[in-house]
N, CA, C and O atoms as CSV, one atom per row, in Angstrom:
chain,resi,resn,atom,element,x,y,z
A,1,MET,N,N,131.215,37.301,-50.422
A,1,MET,CA,C,130.904,38.721,-50.375
A,1,MET,C,C,129.405,38.900,-50.542
A,1,MET,O,O,128.783,38.259,-51.388
A,2,ALA,N,N,128.846,39.758,-49.747
A,2,ALA,CA,C,127.437,40.124,-49.866
A,2,ALA,C,C,127.375,41.638,-49.989
A,2,ALA,O,O,128.099,42.360,-49.304
A,3,GLN,N,N,126.502,42.108,-50.870
A,3,GLN,CA,C,126.374,43.546,-51.055
A,3,GLN,C,C,124.903,43.926,-51.148
A,3,GLN,O,O,124.114,43.272,-51.830
A,4,VAL,N,N,124.555,45.005,-50.440
A,4,VAL,CA,C,123.204,45.547,-50.466
A,4,VAL,C,C,123.339,47.022,-50.773
A,4,VAL,O,O,124.220,47.698,-50.241
A,5,SER,N,N,122.462,47.521,-51.635
A,5,SER,CA,C,122.532,48.949,-51.928
A,5,SER,C,C,121.129,49.530,-52.018
A,5,SER,O,O,120.150,48.836,-52.293
A,6,GLY,N,N,121.077,50.818,-51.775
A,6,GLY,CA,C,119.849,51.579,-51.894
A,6,GLY,C,C,120.122,52.754,-52.804
A,6,GLY,O,O,121.140,52.785,-53.496
A,7,ALA,N,N,119.233,53.707,-52.809
A,7,ALA,CA,C,119.399,54.874,-53.671
A,7,ALA,C,C,120.639,55.679,-53.302
A,7,ALA,O,O,121.268,56.275,-54.177
A,8,HIS,N,N,121.004,55.707,-52.007
A,8,HIS,CA,C,122.102,56.564,-51.557
A,8,HIS,C,C,123.140,55.853,-50.699
A,8,HIS,O,O,123.971,56.519,-50.080
A,9,PHE,N,N,123.121,54.533,-50.642
A,9,PHE,CA,C,124.088,53.821,-49.805
A,9,PHE,C,C,124.470,52.487,-50.430
A,9,PHE,O,O,123.742,51.933,-51.254
A,10,VAL,N,N,125.630,51.987,-50.017
A,10,VAL,CA,C,126.088,50.648,-50.383
A,10,VAL,C,C,126.700,50.025,-49.137
A,10,VAL,O,O,127.495,50.654,-48.439
A,11,ILE,N,N,126.322,48.790,-48.871
A,11,ILE,CA,C,126.876,48.041,-47.749
A,11,ILE,C,C,127.466,46.755,-48.310
A,11,ILE,O,O,126.779,45.992,-48.989
A,12,THR,N,N,128.730,46.523,-48.025
A,12,THR,CA,C,129.411,45.323,-48.490
A,12,THR,C,C,129.945,44.576,-47.278
A,12,THR,O,O,130.566,45.167,-46.396
A,13,VAL,N,N,129.698,43.278,-47.243
A,13,VAL,CA,C,130.211,42.433,-46.163
A,13,VAL,C,C,131.135,41.398,-46.786
A,13,VAL,O,O,130.727,40.608,-47.637
A,14,LEU,N,N,132.382,41.418,-46.346
A,14,LEU,CA,C,133.378,40.447,-46.793
A,14,LEU,C,C,133.741,39.574,-45.602
A,14,LEU,O,O,133.934,40.068,-44.491
A,15,THR,N,N,133.831,38.287,-45.843
A,15,THR,CA,C,134.207,37.375,-44.776
A,15,THR,C,C,135.426,36.571,-45.196
A,15,THR,O,O,135.651,36.336,-46.384
A,16,ALA,N,N,136.192,36.162,-44.230
A,16,ALA,CA,C,137.374,35.357,-44.486
A,16,ALA,C,C,137.021,33.893,-44.259
A,16,ALA,O,O,136.620,33.521,-43.156
A,17,PRO,N,N,137.163,33.064,-45.275
A,17,PRO,CA,C,136.776,31.663,-45.124
A,17,PRO,C,C,137.651,30.882,-44.151
A,17,PRO,O,O,137.171,29.938,-43.523
A,18,ARG,N,N,138.924,31.253,-44.010
A,18,ARG,CA,C,139.829,30.510,-43.131
A,18,ARG,C,C,139.961,31.147,-41.754
A,18,ARG,O,O,140.558,30.558,-40.853
A,19,CYS,N,N,139.423,32.311,-41.589
A,19,CYS,CA,C,139.588,33.045,-40.340
A,19,CYS,C,C,138.253,33.683,-39.986
A,19,CYS,O,O,137.638,34.311,-40.849
A,20,PRO,N,N,137.792,33.551,-38.777
A,20,PRO,CA,C,136.478,34.112,-38.430
A,20,PRO,C,C,136.516,35.640,-38.281
A,20,PRO,O,O,136.400,36.182,-37.182
A,21,THR,N,N,136.683,36.304,-39.417
A,21,THR,CA,C,136.752,37.756,-39.453
A,21,THR,C,C,135.764,38.268,-40.493
A,21,THR,O,O,135.563,37.635,-41.529
A,22,ALA,N,N,135.153,39.406,-40.220
A,22,ALA,CA,C,134.237,40.019,-41.182
A,22,ALA,C,C,134.602,41.486,-41.348
A,22,ALA,O,O,134.963,42.167,-40.388
A,23,LEU,N,N,134.501,41.954,-42.578
A,23,LEU,CA,C,134.708,43.360,-42.901
A,23,LEU,C,C,133.401,43.900,-43.445
A,23,LEU,O,O,132.848,43.357,-44.401
A,24,VAL,N,N,132.906,44.972,-42.834
A,24,VAL,CA,C,131.679,45.626,-43.280
A,24,VAL,C,C,132.077,47.003,-43.796
A,24,VAL,O,O,132.527,47.854,-43.028
A,25,CYS,N,N,131.912,47.220,-45.096
A,25,CYS,CA,C,132.231,48.512,-45.709
A,25,CYS,C,C,130.935,49.272,-45.943
A,25,CYS,O,O,130.051,48.797,-46.656
A,26,LEU,N,N,130.824,50.446,-45.346
A,26,LEU,CA,C,129.650,51.291,-45.537
A,26,LEU,C,C,130.037,52.452,-46.435
A,26,LEU,O,O,131.132,53.001,-46.312
A,27,ALA,N,N,129.142,52.826,-47.335
A,27,ALA,CA,C,129.406,53.937,-48.244
A,27,ALA,C,C,128.126,54.722,-48.486
A,27,ALA,O,O,127.026,54.169,-48.475
A,28,GLY,N,N,128.292,56.009,-48.702
A,28,GLY,CA,C,127.150,56.872,-48.999
A,28,GLY,C,C,126.486,57.387,-47.746
A,28,GLY,O,O,127.145,57.655,-46.741
A,29,GLU,N,N,125.155,57.525,-47.815
A,29,GLU,CA,C,124.368,58.091,-46.727
A,29,GLU,C,C,123.797,56.978,-45.856
A,29,GLU,O,O,122.965,56.190,-46.305
A,30,ILE,N,N,124.246,56.923,-44.623
A,30,ILE,CA,C,123.763,55.906,-43.684
A,30,ILE,C,C,122.668,56.563,-42.838
A,30,ILE,O,O,122.923,57.151,-41.787
A,31,ASP,N,N,121.438,56.435,-43.348
A,31,ASP,CA,C,120.283,57.058,-42.710
A,31,ASP,C,C,119.159,56.037,-42.615
A,31,ASP,O,O,119.402,54.836,-42.730
A,32,MET,N,N,117.938,56.499,-42.409
A,32,MET,CA,C,116.789,55.607,-42.224
A,32,MET,C,C,116.637,54.594,-43.355
A,32,MET,O,O,116.232,53.457,-43.113
A,33,GLU,N,N,116.950,54.984,-44.562
A,33,GLU,CA,C,116.842,54.062,-45.698
A,33,GLU,C,C,117.766,52.857,-45.532
A,33,GLU,O,O,117.426,51.755,-45.963
A,34,ALA,N,N,118.920,53.055,-44.916
A,34,ALA,CA,C,119.895,51.974,-44.738
A,34,ALA,C,C,119.581,51.095,-43.530
A,34,ALA,O,O,120.155,50.014,-43.394
A,35,GLY,N,N,118.692,51.532,-42.661
A,35,GLY,CA,C,118.382,50.807,-41.434
A,35,GLY,C,C,118.043,49.338,-41.616
A,35,GLY,O,O,118.660,48.493,-40.967
A,36,PRO,N,N,117.081,48.997,-42.476
A,36,PRO,CA,C,116.743,47.580,-42.658
A,36,PRO,C,C,117.915,46.748,-43.186
A,36,PRO,O,O,118.089,45.598,-42.784
A,37,ALA,N,N,118.707,47.317,-44.074
A,37,ALA,CA,C,119.867,46.592,-44.599
A,37,ALA,C,C,120.892,46.348,-43.498
A,37,ALA,O,O,121.508,45.283,-43.452
A,38,LEU,N,N,121.081,47.325,-42.610
A,38,LEU,CA,C,122.018,47.158,-41.500
A,38,LEU,C,C,121.521,46.105,-40.508
A,38,LEU,O,O,122.325,45.389,-39.911
A,39,SER,N,N,120.217,46.009,-40.332
A,39,SER,CA,C,119.663,44.934,-39.499
A,39,SER,C,C,119.992,43.579,-40.102
A,39,SER,O,O,120.316,42.632,-39.385
A,40,GLY,N,N,119.908,43.491,-41.419
A,40,GLY,CA,C,120.289,42.261,-42.116
A,40,GLY,C,C,121.761,41.935,-41.951
A,40,GLY,O,O,122.131,40.763,-41.878
A,41,VAL,N,N,122.611,42.961,-41.891
A,41,VAL,CA,C,124.040,42.749,-41.669
A,41,VAL,C,C,124.270,42.137,-40.285
A,41,VAL,O,O,125.070,41.212,-40.144
A,42,VAL,N,N,123.581,42.641,-39.276
A,42,VAL,CA,C,123.718,42.080,-37.931
A,42,VAL,C,C,123.307,40.604,-37.947
A,42,VAL,O,O,123.990,39.766,-37.358
A,43,ASP,N,N,122.206,40.284,-38.611
A,43,ASP,CA,C,121.768,38.885,-38.719
A,43,ASP,C,C,122.824,38.028,-39.404
A,43,ASP,O,O,123.100,36.909,-38.972
A,44,ARG,N,N,123.412,38.555,-40.471
A,44,ARG,CA,C,124.454,37.808,-41.202
A,44,ARG,C,C,125.677,37.589,-40.309
A,44,ARG,O,O,126.261,36.506,-40.309
A,45,LEU,N,N,126.060,38.604,-39.558
A,45,LEU,CA,C,127.211,38.463,-38.671
A,45,LEU,C,C,126.963,37.386,-37.616
A,45,LEU,O,O,127.884,36.662,-37.238
A,46,LEU,N,N,125.742,37.281,-37.150
A,46,LEU,CA,C,125.420,36.248,-36.163
A,46,LEU,C,C,125.605,34.847,-36.741
A,46,LEU,O,O,126.020,33.939,-36.021
A,47,THR,N,N,125.310,34.658,-38.012
A,47,THR,CA,C,125.491,33.341,-38.627
A,47,THR,C,C,126.969,33.048,-38.887
A,47,THR,O,O,127.379,31.887,-38.881
A,48,ILE,N,N,127.761,34.077,-39.111
A,48,ILE,CA,C,129.197,33.898,-39.359
A,48,ILE,C,C,129.924,33.633,-38.044
A,48,ILE,O,O,130.881,32.859,-38.012
A,49,ALA,N,N,129.482,34.265,-36.964
A,49,ALA,CA,C,130.096,34.174,-35.638
A,49,ALA,C,C,131.586,34.520,-35.673
A,49,ALA,O,O,132.421,33.713,-35.266
A,50,PRO,N,N,131.920,35.724,-36.163
A,50,PRO,CA,C,133.335,36.103,-36.245
A,50,PRO,C,C,133.917,36.450,-34.882
A,50,PRO,O,O,133.187,36.765,-33.943
A,51,THR,N,N,135.242,36.388,-34.788
A,51,THR,CA,C,135.908,36.838,-33.579
A,51,THR,C,C,136.278,38.308,-33.689
A,51,THR,O,O,136.592,38.958,-32.691
A,52,GLU,N,N,136.238,38.832,-34.930
A,52,GLU,CA,C,136.495,40.252,-35.151
A,52,GLU,C,C,135.604,40.753,-36.278
A,52,GLU,O,O,135.472,40.107,-37.318
A,53,VAL,N,N,134.994,41.916,-36.055
A,53,VAL,CA,C,134.222,42.605,-37.091
A,53,VAL,C,C,134.842,43.978,-37.255
A,53,VAL,O,O,134.971,44.732,-36.291
A,54,VAL,N,N,135.224,44.297,-38.480
A,54,VAL,CA,C,135.794,45.595,-38.798
A,54,VAL,C,C,134.777,46.347,-39.649
A,54,VAL,O,O,134.338,45.843,-40.683
A,55,VAL,N,N,134.404,47.544,-39.221
A,55,VAL,CA,C,133.449,48.374,-39.949
A,55,VAL,C,C,134.227,49.559,-40.521
A,55,VAL,O,O,134.729,50.401,-39.777
A,56,ASP,N,N,134.320,49.614,-41.848
A,56,ASP,CA,C,135.067,50.671,-42.534
A,56,ASP,C,C,134.101,51.787,-42.931
A,56,ASP,O,O,133.147,51.562,-43.676
A,57,LEU,N,N,134.361,52.986,-42.425
A,57,LEU,CA,C,133.482,54.134,-42.677
A,57,LEU,C,C,134.098,55.165,-43.622
A,57,LEU,O,O,133.574,56.273,-43.738
A,58,ALA,N,N,135.186,54.831,-44.292
A,58,ALA,CA,C,135.908,55.797,-45.126
A,58,ALA,C,C,135.030,56.433,-46.200
A,58,ALA,O,O,135.246,57.590,-46.559
A,59,ASP,N,N,134.055,55.708,-46.715
A,59,ASP,CA,C,133.240,56.224,-47.810
A,59,ASP,C,C,131.852,56.692,-47.376
A,59,ASP,O,O,130.976,56.895,-48.216
A,60,VAL,N,N,131.650,56.863,-46.083
A,60,VAL,CA,C,130.369,57.382,-45.581
A,60,VAL,C,C,130.363,58.897,-45.775
A,60,VAL,O,O,131.255,59.598,-45.297
A,61,THR,N,N,129.348,59.389,-46.481
A,61,THR,CA,C,129.231,60.826,-46.735
A,61,THR,C,C,128.294,61.516,-45.753
A,61,THR,O,O,128.380,62.729,-45.561
A,62,PHE,N,N,127.394,60.750,-45.126
A,62,PHE,CA,C,126.468,61.271,-44.128
A,62,PHE,C,C,126.069,60.114,-43.220
A,62,PHE,O,O,125.875,58.993,-43.690
A,63,ALA,N,N,125.946,60.379,-41.931
A,63,ALA,CA,C,125.477,59.353,-41.002
A,63,ALA,C,C,124.507,59.975,-40.004
A,63,ALA,O,O,124.787,61.010,-39.400
A,64,SER,N,N,123.370,59.324,-39.848
A,64,SER,CA,C,122.395,59.738,-38.841
A,64,SER,C,C,122.524,58.803,-37.646
A,64,SER,O,O,123.485,58.040,-37.551
A,65,SER,N,N,121.569,58.861,-36.744
A,65,SER,CA,C,121.573,57.996,-35.571
A,65,SER,C,C,121.469,56.523,-35.939
A,65,SER,O,O,121.658,55.660,-35.081
A,66,VAL,N,N,121.175,56.225,-37.186
A,66,VAL,CA,C,121.114,54.840,-37.649
A,66,VAL,C,C,122.484,54.166,-37.491
A,66,VAL,O,O,122.546,52.977,-37.178
A,67,LEU,N,N,123.569,54.897,-37.700
A,67,LEU,CA,C,124.907,54.310,-37.586
A,67,LEU,C,C,125.225,53.880,-36.156
A,67,LEU,O,O,125.554,52.711,-35.951
A,68,PRO,N,N,125.147,54.760,-35.154
A,68,PRO,CA,C,125.421,54.274,-33.798
A,68,PRO,C,C,124.427,53.208,-33.336
A,68,PRO,O,O,124.785,52.334,-32.546
A,69,ASN,N,N,123.188,53.268,-33.817
A,69,ASN,CA,C,122.204,52.238,-33.494
A,69,ASN,C,C,122.668,50.885,-34.039
A,69,ASN,O,O,122.587,49.875,-33.340
A,70,PHE,N,N,123.149,50.860,-35.274
A,70,PHE,CA,C,123.673,49.633,-35.881
A,70,PHE,C,C,124.852,49.092,-35.071
A,70,PHE,O,O,124.919,47.896,-34.786
A,71,LEU,N,N,125.778,49.976,-34.705
A,71,LEU,CA,C,126.954,49.546,-33.948
A,71,LEU,C,C,126.559,48.994,-32.575
A,71,LEU,O,O,127.112,47.992,-32.121
A,72,ALA,N,N,125.609,49.648,-31.923
A,72,ALA,CA,C,125.146,49.166,-30.621
A,72,ALA,C,C,124.462,47.807,-30.749
A,72,ALA,O,O,124.691,46.920,-29.928
A,73,ARG,N,N,123.622,47.636,-31.778
A,73,ARG,CA,C,122.963,46.337,-31.991
A,73,ARG,C,C,123.984,45.251,-32.277
A,73,ARG,O,O,123.876,44.142,-31.752
A,74,ALA,N,N,124.977,45.559,-33.106
A,74,ALA,CA,C,126.022,44.573,-33.414
A,74,ALA,C,C,126.789,44.214,-32.151
A,74,ALA,O,O,127.057,43.040,-31.895
A,75,HIS,N,N,127.143,45.221,-31.363
A,75,HIS,CA,C,127.882,44.984,-30.117
A,75,HIS,C,C,127.101,44.076,-29.180
A,75,HIS,O,O,127.668,43.152,-28.597
A,76,LEU,N,N,125.811,44.327,-29.029
A,76,LEU,CA,C,124.985,43.528,-28.124
A,76,LEU,C,C,124.704,42.122,-28.657
A,76,LEU,O,O,124.581,41.176,-27.880
A,77,ALA,N,N,124.601,41.987,-29.982
A,77,ALA,CA,C,124.239,40.705,-30.574
A,77,ALA,C,C,125.422,39.741,-30.693
A,77,ALA,O,O,125.246,38.527,-30.584
A,78,LEU,N,N,126.612,40.273,-30.913
A,78,LEU,CA,C,127.777,39.415,-31.111
A,78,LEU,C,C,128.254,38.835,-29.785
A,78,LEU,O,O,127.986,39.380,-28.714
A,79,ALA,N,N,128.955,37.734,-29.883
A,79,ALA,CA,C,129.479,37.070,-28.684
A,79,ALA,C,C,130.427,37.997,-27.932
A,79,ALA,O,O,131.036,38.891,-28.519
A,80,ALA,N,N,130.540,37.774,-26.651
A,80,ALA,CA,C,131.359,38.632,-25.795
A,80,ALA,C,C,132.824,38.657,-26.218
A,80,ALA,O,O,133.513,39.646,-25.971
A,81,HIS,N,N,133.307,37.605,-26.841
A,81,HIS,CA,C,134.711,37.560,-27.252
A,81,HIS,C,C,134.964,38.217,-28.619
A,81,HIS,O,O,136.105,38.261,-29.081
A,82,THR,N,N,133.919,38.719,-29.258
A,82,THR,CA,C,134.057,39.349,-30.571
A,82,THR,C,C,134.507,40.794,-30.423
A,82,THR,O,O,133.932,41.558,-29.647
A,83,THR,N,N,135.532,41.162,-31.169
A,83,THR,CA,C,136.036,42.531,-31.180
A,83,THR,C,C,135.329,43.297,-32.294
A,83,THR,O,O,135.257,42.823,-33.427
A,84,LEU,N,N,134.810,44.473,-31.974
A,84,LEU,CA,C,134.142,45.331,-32.950
A,84,LEU,C,C,135.016,46.562,-33.149
A,84,LEU,O,O,135.194,47.368,-32.236
A,85,VAL,N,N,135.559,46.694,-34.354
A,85,VAL,CA,C,136.479,47.779,-34.687
A,85,VAL,C,C,135.822,48.674,-35.733
A,85,VAL,O,O,135.298,48.191,-36.737
A,86,VAL,N,N,135.855,49.976,-35.487
A,86,VAL,CA,C,135.345,50.948,-36.454
A,86,VAL,C,C,136.541,51.757,-36.933
A,86,VAL,O,O,137.268,52.337,-36.127
A,87,CYS,N,N,136.742,51.794,-38.230
A,87,CYS,CA,C,137.921,52.486,-38.735
A,87,CYS,C,C,137.563,53.539,-39.785
A,87,CYS,O,O,136.553,53.446,-40.482
A,88,ARG,N,N,138.415,54.515,-39.862
A,88,ARG,CA,C,138.413,55.598,-40.840
A,88,ARG,C,C,137.151,56.462,-40.876
A,88,ARG,O,O,136.722,56.866,-41.956
A,89,PRO,N,N,136.540,56.760,-39.705
A,89,PRO,CA,C,135.420,57.708,-39.751
A,89,PRO,C,C,135.961,59.103,-40.051
A,89,PRO,O,O,137.046,59.466,-39.596
A,90,ARG,N,N,135.216,59.867,-40.804
A,90,ARG,CA,C,135.647,61.216,-41.167
A,90,ARG,C,C,134.742,62.259,-40.535
A,90,ARG,O,O,133.562,62.008,-40.290
A,91,GLY,N,N,135.301,63.423,-40.275
A,91,GLY,CA,C,134.582,64.625,-39.866
A,91,GLY,C,C,133.363,64.422,-39.005
A,91,GLY,O,O,133.465,64.037,-37.840
A,92,SER,N,N,132.197,64.685,-39.590
A,92,SER,CA,C,130.953,64.646,-38.821
A,92,SER,C,C,130.603,63.230,-38.363
A,92,SER,O,O,129.938,63.058,-37.342
A,93,THR,N,N,131.045,62.222,-39.107
A,93,THR,CA,C,130.788,60.843,-38.678
A,93,THR,C,C,131.566,60.538,-37.405
A,93,THR,O,O,131.038,59.901,-36.493
A,94,LEU,N,N,132.805,60.984,-37.338
A,94,LEU,CA,C,133.601,60.814,-36.133
A,94,LEU,C,C,132.963,61.547,-34.959
A,94,LEU,O,O,132.894,61.008,-33.854
A,95,ARG,N,N,132.500,62.763,-35.188
A,95,ARG,CA,C,131.848,63.523,-34.122
A,95,ARG,C,C,130.584,62.817,-33.633
A,95,ARG,O,O,130.319,62.783,-32.432
A,96,LEU,N,N,129.812,62.259,-34.549
A,96,LEU,CA,C,128.612,61.509,-34.169
A,96,LEU,C,C,128.977,60.327,-33.276
A,96,LEU,O,O,128.298,60.070,-32.281
A,97,LEU,N,N,130.025,59.617,-33.615
A,97,LEU,CA,C,130.448,58.476,-32.807
A,97,LEU,C,C,130.927,58.916,-31.424
A,97,LEU,O,O,130.684,58.236,-30.427
A,98,GLN,N,N,131.602,60.047,-31.376
A,98,GLN,CA,C,132.079,60.554,-30.091
A,98,GLN,C,C,130.933,61.060,-29.221
A,98,GLN,O,O,130.906,60.787,-28.021
A,99,VAL,N,N,129.995,61.785,-29.801
A,99,VAL,CA,C,128.856,62.329,-29.054
A,99,VAL,C,C,127.967,61.215,-28.504
A,99,VAL,O,O,127.400,61.346,-27.420
A,100,THR,N,N,127.850,60.131,-29.247
A,100,THR,CA,C,127.011,59.015,-28.809
A,100,THR,C,C,127.790,57.996,-27.974
A,100,THR,O,O,127.273,56.927,-27.648
A,101,ASN,N,N,129.030,58.332,-27.632
A,101,ASN,CA,C,129.877,57.509,-26.762
A,101,ASN,C,C,130.110,56.099,-27.305
A,101,ASN,O,O,130.187,55.144,-26.533
A,102,MET,N,N,130.221,55.966,-28.613
A,102,MET,CA,C,130.478,54.664,-29.214
A,102,MET,C,C,131.845,54.113,-28.828
A,102,MET,O,O,132.083,52.908,-28.922
A,103,GLU,N,N,132.732,54.987,-28.399
A,103,GLU,CA,C,134.065,54.541,-27.985
A,103,GLU,C,C,133.996,53.584,-26.798
A,103,GLU,O,O,134.949,52.848,-26.543
A,104,ALA,N,N,132.887,53.587,-26.076
A,104,ALA,CA,C,132.709,52.649,-24.964
A,104,ALA,C,C,132.371,51.244,-25.463
A,104,ALA,O,O,132.561,50.272,-24.732
A,105,MET,N,N,131.874,51.121,-26.697
A,105,MET,CA,C,131.463,49.828,-27.243
A,105,MET,C,C,132.380,49.298,-28.328
A,105,MET,O,O,132.494,48.086,-28.508
A,106,VAL,N,N,133.032,50.192,-29.049
A,106,VAL,CA,C,133.844,49.788,-30.199
A,106,VAL,C,C,135.256,50.334,-30.037
A,106,VAL,O,O,135.509,51.236,-29.239
A,107,THR,N,N,136.155,49.768,-30.806
A,107,THR,CA,C,137.510,50.288,-30.889
A,107,THR,C,C,137.576,51.158,-32.135
A,107,THR,O,O,137.307,50.678,-33.236
A,108,LEU,N,N,137.931,52.433,-31.981
A,108,LEU,CA,C,138.057,53.340,-33.119
A,108,LEU,C,C,139.497,53.349,-33.599
A,108,LEU,O,O,140.429,53.444,-32.801
A,109,ARG,N,N,139.671,53.248,-34.913
A,109,ARG,CA,C,140.999,53.276,-35.510
A,109,ARG,C,C,141.009,54.220,-36.696
A,109,ARG,O,O,140.020,54.341,-37.418
A,110,ARG,N,N,142.139,54.889,-36.890
A,110,ARG,CA,C,142.260,55.796,-38.029
A,110,ARG,C,C,142.603,55.066,-39.311
A,110,ARG,O,O,142.326,55.576,-40.397
A,111,GLU,N,N,143.194,53.897,-39.219
A,111,GLU,CA,C,143.604,53.125,-40.393
A,111,GLU,C,C,142.851,51.813,-40.455
A,111,GLU,O,O,142.325,51.327,-39.453
A,112,LEU,N,N,142.809,51.256,-41.639
A,112,LEU,CA,C,142.223,49.939,-41.850
A,112,LEU,C,C,143.365,48.957,-42.024
A,112,LEU,O,O,144.153,49.072,-42.962
A,113,THR,N,N,143.455,48.000,-41.130
A,113,THR,CA,C,144.473,46.965,-41.246
A,113,THR,C,C,144.037,45.992,-42.323
A,113,THR,O,O,142.972,45.383,-42.226
A,114,VAL,N,N,144.857,45.849,-43.345
A,114,VAL,CA,C,144.518,44.963,-44.456
A,114,VAL,C,C,144.941,43.549,-44.092
A,114,VAL,O,O,146.119,43.276,-43.862
A,115,SER,N,N,143.969,42.664,-44.044
A,115,SER,CA,C,144.216,41.276,-43.693
A,115,SER,C,C,144.680,40.495,-44.913
A,115,SER,O,O,144.392,40.873,-46.049
A,116,ASP,N,N,145.384,39.426,-44.678
A,116,ASP,CA,C,145.765,38.526,-45.766
A,116,ASP,C,C,144.555,37.771,-46.299
A,116,ASP,O,O,144.609,37.190,-47.383
A,117,TYR,N,N,143.464,37.779,-45.538
A,117,TYR,CA,C,142.308,36.972,-45.898
A,117,TYR,C,C,141.294,37.700,-46.761
A,117,TYR,O,O,140.558,37.060,-47.512
A,118,TRP,N,N,141.237,39.019,-46.674
A,118,TRP,CA,C,140.327,39.786,-47.508
A,118,TRP,C,C,140.966,41.119,-47.848
A,118,TRP,O,O,141.804,41.635,-47.109
A,119,THR,N,N,140.553,41.661,-48.978
A,119,THR,CA,C,141.055,42.955,-49.402
A,119,THR,C,C,139.894,43.926,-49.408
A,119,THR,O,O,138.927,43.712,-50.138
A,120,PRO,N,N,139.956,44.978,-48.627
A,120,PRO,CA,C,138.851,45.931,-48.577
A,120,PRO,C,C,138.699,46.695,-49.882
A,120,PRO,O,O,139.657,46.856,-50.638
A,121,LEU,N,N,137.501,47.157,-50.133
A,121,LEU,CA,C,137.198,47.855,-51.376
A,121,LEU,C,C,137.879,49.208,-51.466
A,121,LEU,O,O,138.243,49.637,-52.561
A,122,SER,N,N,138.059,49.887,-50.351
A,122,SER,CA,C,138.604,51.246,-50.401
A,122,SER,C,C,139.837,51.397,-49.524
A,122,SER,O,O,140.067,52.467,-48.960
A,123,ALA,N,N,140.626,50.346,-49.403
A,123,ALA,CA,C,141.774,50.374,-48.502
A,123,ALA,C,C,142.825,51.393,-48.923
A,123,ALA,O,O,143.537,51.935,-48.077
A,124,ALA,N,N,142.924,51.651,-50.192
A,124,ALA,CA,C,143.979,52.537,-50.671
A,124,ALA,C,C,143.606,54.014,-50.576
A,124,ALA,O,O,144.454,54.881,-50.787
A,125,ARG,N,N,142.344,54.307,-50.261
A,125,ARG,CA,C,141.888,55.687,-50.229
A,125,ARG,C,C,142.406,56.405,-48.994
A,125,ARG,O,O,142.137,55.969,-47.875
A,126,PRO,N,N,143.148,57.504,-49.172
A,126,PRO,CA,C,143.669,58.218,-48.004
A,126,PRO,C,C,142.562,58.971,-47.274
A,126,PRO,O,O,141.565,59.372,-47.874
A,127,VAL,N,N,142.751,59.155,-45.982
A,127,VAL,CA,C,141.801,59.885,-45.160
A,127,VAL,C,C,142.580,60.952,-44.405
A,127,VAL,O,O,143.683,60.697,-43.921
A,128,ALA,N,N,142.011,62.138,-44.306
A,128,ALA,CA,C,142.668,63.231,-43.581
A,128,ALA,C,C,142.805,62.852,-42.116
A,128,ALA,O,O,141.807,62.563,-41.455
A,129,LEU,N,N,144.019,62.849,-41.606
A,129,LEU,CA,C,144.266,62.418,-40.236
A,129,LEU,C,C,143.870,63.452,-39.205
A,129,LEU,O,O,143.722,63.106,-38.032
A,130,SER,N,N,143.694,64.694,-39.585
A,130,SER,CA,C,143.350,65.730,-38.615
A,130,SER,C,C,142.004,65.464,-37.944
A,130,SER,O,O,141.752,65.976,-36.854
A,131,ALA,N,N,141.150,64.686,-38.564
A,131,ALA,CA,C,139.837,64.384,-38.002
A,131,ALA,C,C,139.916,63.330,-36.908
A,131,ALA,O,O,138.905,63.045,-36.266
A,132,PHE,N,N,141.092,62.740,-36.676
A,132,PHE,CA,C,141.193,61.602,-35.792
A,132,PHE,C,C,141.901,61.904,-34.478
A,132,PHE,O,O,142.617,61.046,-33.963
A,133,ASP,N,N,141.728,63.068,-33.936
A,133,ASP,CA,C,142.329,63.375,-32.650
A,133,ASP,C,C,141.817,62.404,-31.607
A,133,ASP,O,O,140.609,62.260,-31.421
A,134,GLY,N,N,142.721,61.751,-30.941
A,134,GLY,CA,C,142.350,60.847,-29.870
A,134,GLY,C,C,142.046,59.435,-30.285
A,134,GLY,O,O,141.680,58.627,-29.432
A,135,ILE,N,N,142.178,59.085,-31.561
A,135,ILE,CA,C,141.922,57.719,-32.007
A,135,ILE,C,C,143.246,56.990,-32.123
A,135,ILE,O,O,144.237,57.558,-32.582
A,136,HIS,N,N,143.262,55.750,-31.714
A,136,HIS,CA,C,144.475,54.929,-31.747
A,136,HIS,C,C,144.957,54.695,-33.146
A,136,HIS,O,O,145.967,54.021,-33.347
């Protein structure tokens, strides 16, 4: 597990030792302050070379263009066979992802699938489903 935090954000990266999967949990305000830390996450993902990256947004309270920029960089940097899944975006974060057409690069999900290999930090936290019109 690797964790980076700033004054208003926390980023946690969990990896599965037996399975090439990574979980990135974002919390707080994902804005310019979080940008350098998110660049470091992309670098870390490149060294792990996962076949699936799950980005959990359940605890994001604010997101600027830094979030879709991070997702686009991760999508471009990871191998073509890597699946990038974004789960549990709420309200304005979901709208930001839709307006920036992130659905063309990532798979959006309303739920976080809990793997046998790692346990997410906020998996038990419920999310209002009304914000997820059109998400699988």
